[in-house]
N, CA and C atoms as an extended XYZ file, in Angstrom:
171
Properties=species:S:1:pos:R:3:atomname:S:1:resname:S:1:resid:I:1 pbc="F F F"
N       -80.849       67.100        9.790 N   MET     1
C       -80.711       68.307        8.985 CA  MET     1
C       -80.297       69.662       10.300 C   MET     1
N       -81.025       69.551       11.061 N   ILE     2
C       -80.819       70.615       12.133 CA  ILE     2
C       -79.224       70.472       12.801 C   ILE     2
N       -78.900       69.286       12.956 N   ARG     3
C       -77.551       69.009       13.501 CA  ARG     3
C       -76.553       69.399       12.615 C   ARG     3
N       -76.729       69.193       11.188 N   LYS     4
C       -75.589       69.708       10.278 CA  LYS     4
C       -75.590       71.026       10.412 C   LYS     4
N       -76.719       72.053       10.708 N   LYS     5
C       -76.685       73.426       10.549 CA  LYS     5
C       -75.992       73.910       11.832 C   LYS     5
N       -76.278       73.118       12.875 N   ILE     6
C       -75.544       73.433       14.211 CA  ILE     6
C       -74.134       73.182       14.156 C   ILE     6
N       -73.724       72.058       13.446 N   ALA     7
C       -72.295       71.965       13.488 CA  ALA     7
C       -71.749       72.809       12.396 C   ALA     7
N       -72.548       73.440       11.554 N   GLY     8
C       -71.795       74.367       10.418 CA  GLY     8
C       -71.485       75.367       11.106 C   GLY     8
N       -72.567       75.988       12.138 N   ILE     9
C       -72.474       77.260       12.897 CA  ILE     9
C       -71.185       77.292       13.792 C   ILE     9
N       -71.021       76.153       14.271 N   ILE    10
C       -69.860       75.802       15.328 CA  ILE    10
C       -68.663       75.922       14.508 C   ILE    10
N       -68.556       75.209       13.711 N   ALA    11
C       -67.287       74.991       12.602 CA  ALA    11
C       -66.934       76.412       12.426 C   ALA    11
N       -67.867       77.280       11.763 N   THR    12
C       -67.420       78.609       11.327 CA  THR    12
C       -67.025       79.417       12.510 C   THR    12
N       -67.442       79.295       13.689 N   ALA    13
C       -67.107       80.345       14.943 CA  ALA    13
C       -65.893       79.727       15.202 C   ALA    13
N       -65.492       78.606       15.468 N   LEU    14
C       -64.402       77.871       15.814 CA  LEU    14
C       -62.899       78.472       14.837 C   LEU    14
N       -63.304       78.359       13.335 N   LYS    15
C       -62.404       78.620       12.649 CA  LYS    15
C       -62.002       80.233       12.412 C   LYS    15
N       -63.127       80.991       12.848 N   ALA    16
C       -63.017       82.388       12.955 CA  ALA    16
C       -62.076       82.956       14.093 C   ALA    16
N       -62.226       82.186       14.920 N   ILE    17
C       -61.360       82.653       16.284 CA  ILE    17
C       -60.039       82.862       16.148 C   ILE    17
N       -59.644       84.056       16.494 N   GLU    18
C       -58.119       84.393       16.272 CA  GLU    18
C       -57.313       84.532       17.795 C   GLU    18
N       -56.412       83.587       17.826 N   PRO    19
C       -55.770       83.316       19.158 CA  PRO    19
C       -54.821       84.643       19.371 C   PRO    19
N       -54.596       84.697       20.799 N   TYR    20
C       -53.686       85.790       21.431 CA  TYR    20
C       -53.228       85.510       22.559 C   TYR    20
N       -52.171       85.848       22.849 N   LYS    21
C       -51.438       85.696       24.192 CA  LYS    21
C       -51.163       87.084       24.691 C   LYS    21
N       -51.418       87.215       25.887 N   THR    22
C       -51.054       88.401       26.719 CA  THR    22
C       -50.313       88.097       28.132 C   THR    22
N       -49.695       89.096       28.722 N   GLU    23
C       -49.026       88.640       30.117 CA  GLU    23
C       -50.335       88.933       31.064 C   GLU    23
N       -50.219       87.918       32.158 N   GLY    24
C       -50.973       88.188       33.194 CA  GLY    24
C       -50.087       87.981       34.399 C   GLY    24
N       -50.753       88.190       35.384 N   ILE    25
C       -50.092       88.374       36.829 CA  ILE    25
C       -49.053       87.091       36.995 C   ILE    25
N       -49.660       85.907       36.712 N   ARG    26
C       -48.847       84.659       36.904 CA  ARG    26
C       -48.087       84.061       35.487 C   ARG    26
N       -47.995       84.870       34.622 N   GLY    27
C       -47.682       84.442       33.213 CA  GLY    27
C       -48.406       84.552       32.201 C   GLY    27
N       -47.997       84.233       30.878 N   PRO    28
C       -48.930       84.440       29.781 CA  PRO    28
C       -50.063       83.908       29.733 C   PRO    28
N       -51.269       84.615       29.283 N   VAL    29
C       -52.657       84.005       29.345 CA  VAL    29
C       -52.959       84.171       27.729 C   VAL    29
N       -53.751       82.869       27.340 N   SER    30
C       -54.328       82.811       26.367 CA  SER    30
C       -55.699       83.017       26.062 C   SER    30
N       -55.958       83.571       24.907 N   GLY    31
C       -57.348       83.786       24.839 CA  GLY    31
C       -57.587       83.785       23.300 C   GLY    31
N       -58.831       84.127       22.929 N   GLY    32
C       -59.300       84.288       21.417 CA  GLY    32
C       -60.232       85.178       21.372 C   GLY    32
N       -60.289       85.859       20.125 N   LYS    33
C       -61.401       86.791       19.779 CA  LYS    33
C       -62.083       86.640       18.411 C   LYS    33
N       -63.047       87.082       18.305 N   ILE    34
C       -63.933       86.922       17.181 CA  ILE    34
C       -64.566       87.982       16.590 C   ILE    34
N       -64.424       88.361       15.429 N   ASP    35
C       -65.355       89.390       14.834 CA  ASP    35
C       -66.729       89.677       15.205 C   ASP    35
N       -67.004       90.771       15.757 N   PHE    36
C       -68.598       90.905       16.417 CA  PHE    36
C       -69.400       90.842       15.225 C   PHE    36
N       -69.349       91.341       13.757 N   LYS    37
C       -70.443       91.051       13.022 CA  LYS    37
C       -70.505       89.626       12.624 C   LYS    37
N       -69.590       88.740       12.485 N   LEU    38
C       -69.603       87.364       12.444 CA  LEU    38
C       -70.463       86.813       13.280 C   LEU    38
N       -70.348       87.122       14.766 N   LEU    39
C       -70.709       86.499       16.035 CA  LEU    39
C       -72.259       86.751       15.638 C   LEU    39
N       -72.512       88.176       15.535 N   GLU    40
C       -73.849       88.445       15.480 CA  GLU    40
C       -74.704       87.530       14.405 C   GLU    40
N       -74.126       87.530       13.018 N   GLU    41
C       -74.520       86.572       11.973 CA  GLU    41
C       -75.002       85.368       12.734 C   GLU    41
N       -73.914       84.747       13.152 N   LEU    42
C       -74.175       83.425       13.907 CA  LEU    42
C       -75.253       83.255       14.905 C   LEU    42
N       -75.534       84.351       15.611 N   ARG    43
C       -76.114       84.361       16.598 CA  ARG    43
C       -77.825       84.112       15.996 C   ARG    43
N       -78.018       85.052       15.001 N   VAL    44
C       -79.427       85.016       13.890 CA  VAL    44
C       -79.324       83.491       13.716 C   VAL    44
N       -78.651       82.989       13.163 N   LYS    45
C       -78.649       81.697       12.425 CA  LYS    45
C       -79.461       80.736       13.883 C   LYS    45
N       -78.693       80.706       14.605 N   VAL    46
C       -78.971       79.929       15.992 CA  VAL    46
C       -80.234       80.443       16.338 C   VAL    46
N       -81.068       81.193       16.297 N   ALA    47
C       -82.367       81.946       16.690 CA  ALA    47
C       -83.067       81.302       15.614 C   ALA    47
N       -82.830       81.414       14.382 N   ASP    48
C       -83.475       80.817       13.391 CA  ASP    48
C       -83.880       79.316       13.300 C   ASP    48
N       -82.869       78.633       13.827 N   ILE    49
C       -83.005       76.964       14.187 CA  ILE    49
C       -83.897       76.915       15.298 C   ILE    49
N       -83.818       77.712       16.539 N   ALA    50
C       -84.567       77.652       17.877 CA  ALA    50
C       -85.784       77.961       17.403 C   ALA    50
N       -85.874       78.936       16.504 N   GLU    51
C       -87.676       79.108       16.113 CA  GLU    51
C       -88.258       78.211       15.047 C   GLU    51
N       -87.286       77.507       14.220 N   MET    52
C       -87.838       76.268       13.604 CA  MET    52
C       -88.089       75.035       14.341 C   MET    52
N       -87.491       74.991       15.264 N   ALA    53
C       -87.457       73.915       16.278 CA  ALA    53
C       -88.823       73.994       17.239 C   ALA    53
N       -89.192       75.272       17.407 N   GLY    54
C       -90.137       75.419       18.128 CA  GLY    54
C       -89.894       75.844       19.634 C   GLY    54
N       -88.773       76.394       19.901 N   ILE    55
C       -88.392       76.435       21.033 CA  ILE    55
C       -88.955       77.907       21.608 C   ILE    55
N       -89.269       78.004       22.820 N   ASP    56
C       -89.715       79.411       23.228 CA  ASP    56
C       -88.584       79.899       24.292 C   ASP    56
N       -88.003       80.929       23.932 N   TYR    57
C       -86.958       81.486       24.863 CA  TYR    57
C       -87.115       83.093       24.803 C   TYR    57
């Protein structure tokens, strides 16, 4: 159950990444960005899972 929740969170994050390229010193550099609100929502979900598992962080 927890593994499926974690997998869902990872999948959501990966699907939400918007790739981009920019010029670096030695040529094009690839990167990705993600909406901050979505990132915060996913962070809260991970914290909830950690709390359920009894992890002290």
